[in-house]
ZADO-1210 file (C-alpha; in nm, 4 decimals, padded with zeros to 6 digits):
<atoms>
<atom x="02.2452" y="-05.3128" z="-10.7838" code="MET" pos="1"/>
<atom x="02.2206" y="-05.0347" z="-10.5309" code="SER" pos="2"/>
<atom x="02.4163" y="-04.7140" z="-10.5397" code="SER" pos="3"/>
<atom x="02.5992" y="-04.5595" z="-10.2485" code="VAL" pos="4"/>
<atom x="02.4681" y="-04.2263" z="-10.1278" code="ILE" pos="5"/>
<atom x="02.6781" y="-04.0363" z="-09.8792" code="ILE" pos="6"/>
<atom x="02.4776" y="-03.8544" z="-09.6145" code="ILE" pos="7"/>
<atom x="02.6487" y="-03.5293" z="-09.5102" code="PRO" pos="8"/>
<atom x="02.7045" y="-03.4782" z="-09.1383" code="PRO" pos="9"/>
<atom x="02.4583" y="-03.2770" z="-08.9317" code="VAL" pos="10"/>
<atom x="02.5776" y="-02.9150" z="-08.9529" code="PRO" pos="11"/>
<atom x="02.6507" y="-02.7237" z="-08.6372" code="ARG" pos="12"/>
<atom x="02.4139" y="-02.4403" z="-08.5611" code="GLY" pos="13"/>
<atom x="02.0507" y="-02.3655" z="-08.4931" code="ASP" pos="14"/>
<atom x="01.9152" y="-02.1521" z="-08.7781" code="PRO" pos="15"/>
<atom x="01.5979" y="-02.0574" z="-08.5919" code="GLN" pos="16"/>
<atom x="01.7948" y="-01.9513" z="-08.2855" code="GLY" pos="17"/>
<atom x="02.0418" y="-01.7630" z="-08.5035" code="MET" pos="18"/>
<atom x="01.7564" y="-01.5729" z="-08.6725" code="ARG" pos="19"/>
<atom x="01.5972" y="-01.4962" z="-08.3351" code="GLU" pos="20"/>
<atom x="01.9288" y="-01.3587" z="-08.2093" code="LEU" pos="21"/>
<atom x="01.9616" y="-01.1506" z="-08.5271" code="ALA" pos="22"/>
<atom x="01.6140" y="-01.0081" z="-08.4577" code="GLY" pos="23"/>
<atom x="01.7102" y="-00.9115" z="-08.1034" code="VAL" pos="24"/>
<atom x="02.0289" y="-00.7539" z="-08.2336" code="CYS" pos="25"/>
<atom x="01.8289" y="-00.5550" z="-08.4927" code="LYS" pos="26"/>
<atom x="01.6146" y="-00.4111" z="-08.2144" code="ASN" pos="27"/>
<atom x="01.9203" y="-00.3216" z="-08.0087" code="VAL" pos="28"/>
<atom x="02.0954" y="-00.1670" z="-08.3101" code="ALA" pos="29"/>
<atom x="01.7879" y="00.0445" z="-08.3811" code="GLY" pos="30"/>
<atom x="01.7736" y="00.1616" z="-08.0215" code="GLN" pos="31"/>
<atom x="02.1456" y="00.2400" z="-08.0178" code="LEU" pos="32"/>
<atom x="02.1106" y="00.4404" z="-08.3374" code="GLY" pos="33"/>
<atom x="01.8199" y="00.6399" z="-08.1927" code="SER" pos="34"/>
<atom x="02.0047" y="00.7024" z="-07.8686" code="ILE" pos="35"/>
<atom x="02.3112" y="00.8156" z="-08.0611" code="GLY" pos="36"/>
<atom x="02.1023" y="01.0614" z="-08.2625" code="ASP" pos="37"/>
<atom x="01.9320" y="01.1957" z="-07.9503" code="GLU" pos="38"/>
<atom x="02.2558" y="01.2333" z="-07.7537" code="VAL" pos="39"/>
<atom x="02.4258" y="01.4088" z="-08.0454" code="THR" pos="40"/>
<atom x="02.1270" y="01.6387" z="-08.1065" code="GLY" pos="41"/>
<atom x="02.0573" y="01.7242" z="-07.7428" code="LEU" pos="42"/>
<atom x="02.3199" y="02.0002" z="-07.7057" code="PRO" pos="43"/>
<atom x="02.2002" y="02.1695" z="-08.0270" code="LYS" pos="44"/>
<atom x="01.8794" y="02.2730" z="-07.8522" code="GLY" pos="45"/>
<atom x="02.0605" y="02.4208" z="-07.5516" code="MET" pos="46"/>
<atom x="02.2541" y="02.7400" z="-07.4942" code="THR" pos="47"/>
<atom x="02.6085" y="02.6925" z="-07.3692" code="PHE" pos="48"/>
<atom x="02.8840" y="02.9342" z="-07.2800" code="GLU" pos="49"/>
<atom x="03.2475" y="02.8945" z="-07.1913" code="GLY" pos="50"/>
<atom x="03.5016" y="02.6180" z="-07.2095" code="SER" pos="51"/>
<atom x="03.2898" y="02.3771" z="-07.0042" code="ALA" pos="52"/>
<atom x="03.0160" y="02.4152" z="-07.2641" code="ALA" pos="53"/>
<atom x="03.2578" y="02.3222" z="-07.5422" code="ASP" pos="54"/>
<atom x="03.3743" y="02.0186" z="-07.3483" code="ARG" pos="55"/>
<atom x="03.0145" y="01.9147" z="-07.2812" code="PHE" pos="56"/>
<atom x="02.9199" y="01.9484" z="-07.6488" code="LYS" pos="57"/>
<atom x="03.2295" y="01.7496" z="-07.7460" code="GLY" pos="58"/>
<atom x="03.1531" y="01.4770" z="-07.4928" code="ALA" pos="59"/>
<atom x="02.7917" y="01.4478" z="-07.6071" code="MET" pos="60"/>
<atom x="02.8958" y="01.4345" z="-07.9721" code="THR" pos="61"/>
<atom x="03.1548" y="01.1695" z="-07.8908" code="SER" pos="62"/>
<atom x="02.9040" y="00.9563" z="-07.6979" code="MET" pos="63"/>
<atom x="02.6476" y="00.9873" z="-07.9755" code="GLY" pos="64"/>
<atom x="02.9069" y="00.8914" z="-08.2336" code="SER" pos="65"/>
<atom x="03.0157" y="00.5868" z="-08.0325" code="ARG" pos="66"/>
<atom x="02.6543" y="00.4706" z="-08.0005" code="ALA" pos="67"/>
<atom x="02.6023" y="00.5144" z="-08.3756" code="ALA" pos="68"/>
<atom x="02.9265" y="00.3254" z="-08.4484" code="ASN" pos="69"/>
<atom x="02.8201" y="00.0427" z="-08.2173" code="ALA" pos="70"/>
<atom x="02.4850" y="00.0215" z="-08.3976" code="ALA" pos="71"/>
<atom x="02.6645" y="00.0074" z="-08.7327" code="HIS" pos="72"/>
<atom x="02.9028" y="-00.2638" z="-08.6108" code="GLU" pos="73"/>
<atom x="02.6097" y="-00.4620" z="-08.4739" code="LEU" pos="74"/>
<atom x="02.4445" y="-00.4427" z="-08.8173" code="GLN" pos="75"/>
<atom x="02.7518" y="-00.6175" z="-08.9593" code="GLY" pos="76"/>
<atom x="02.7198" y="-00.8961" z="-08.7039" code="TYR" pos="77"/>
<atom x="02.3498" y="-00.9276" z="-08.7876" code="ILE" pos="78"/>
<atom x="02.4375" y="-00.9803" z="-09.1532" code="GLY" pos="79"/>
<atom x="02.6889" y="-01.2486" z="-09.0628" code="ARG" pos="80"/>
<atom x="02.4363" y="-01.4233" z="-08.8357" code="LEU" pos="81"/>
<atom x="02.1704" y="-01.4218" z="-09.1065" code="GLU" pos="82"/>
<atom x="02.4174" y="-01.5551" z="-09.3655" code="SER" pos="83"/>
<atom x="02.5312" y="-01.8288" z="-09.1275" code="ALA" pos="84"/>
<atom x="02.1686" y="-01.9278" z="-09.0561" code="ALA" pos="85"/>
<atom x="02.1005" y="-01.9524" z="-09.4297" code="ALA" pos="86"/>
<atom x="02.4118" y="-02.1684" z="-09.4764" code="GLU" pos="87"/>
<atom x="02.3087" y="-02.4063" z="-09.1957" code="VAL" pos="88"/>
<atom x="01.9606" y="-02.4295" z="-09.3494" code="GLU" pos="89"/>
<atom x="02.1148" y="-02.5093" z="-09.6886" code="ARG" pos="90"/>
<atom x="02.3310" y="-02.7828" z="-09.5352" code="GLN" pos="91"/>
<atom x="02.0330" y="-02.9299" z="-09.3472" code="LEU" pos="92"/>
<atom x="01.8271" y="-02.9347" z="-09.6682" code="ALA" pos="93"/>
<atom x="02.1142" y="-03.1003" z="-09.8552" code="GLU" pos="94"/>
<atom x="02.1418" y="-03.3661" z="-09.5850" code="ARG" pos="95"/>
<atom x="01.7666" y="-03.4258" z="-09.5819" code="GLU" pos="96"/>
<atom x="01.7609" y="-03.4593" z="-09.9618" code="ALA" pos="97"/>
<atom x="02.0400" y="-03.7178" z="-09.9480" code="ALA" pos="98"/>
<atom x="01.8491" y="-03.9166" z="-09.6858" code="ILE" pos="99"/>
<atom x="01.5314" y="-03.9094" z="-09.8982" code="ARG" pos="100"/>
<atom x="01.7273" y="-04.0227" z="-10.2060" code="ARG" pos="101"/>
<atom x="01.8811" y="-04.3072" z="-10.0100" code="ALA" pos="102"/>
<atom x="01.5444" y="-04.4171" z="-09.8767" code="GLU" pos="103"/>
<atom x="01.3851" y="-04.3935" z="-10.2214" code="ALA" pos="104"/>
<atom x="01.6604" y="-04.5941" z="-10.3862" code="GLU" pos="105"/>
<atom x="01.7064" y="-04.8327" z="-10.0938" code="HIS" pos="106"/>
<atom x="02.0707" y="-04.7531" z="-10.1336" code="ALA" pos="107"/>
<atom x="02.3527" y="-04.8442" z="-09.9091" code="ALA" pos="108"/>
<atom x="02.3854" y="-04.5477" z="-09.6754" code="VAL" pos="109"/>
<atom x="02.7099" y="-04.4104" z="-09.5408" code="LYS" pos="110"/>
<atom x="02.6565" y="-04.1388" z="-09.2801" code="VAL" pos="111"/>
<atom x="02.9536" y="-03.9095" z="-09.2326" code="LEU" pos="112"/>
<atom x="03.0526" y="-03.8216" z="-08.8750" code="PRO" pos="113"/>
</atoms>
């Protein structure tokens, strides 16, 4: 008597592509962080006077901070991408294991949509 093995559906997502995108995002986040540091540090090496100087320093600090915040936010997205890629890989492995079990047992196979 054969058993019934349910084959999970093919998960949505391309783990390799997701990891490649995460790698690109890591590079961009690193560059944004470096740019933010450079923009924030640039006025410290210069001599400024007057109200325009204060505004310039403030603007540079603000731009540097925004770049650093964008890099930090991108790091969060990278983490989510990597977690999602790992989940898709887990689901693919689970599906493949079910298919191998079904083939090994010559079981009746029910493939979910």
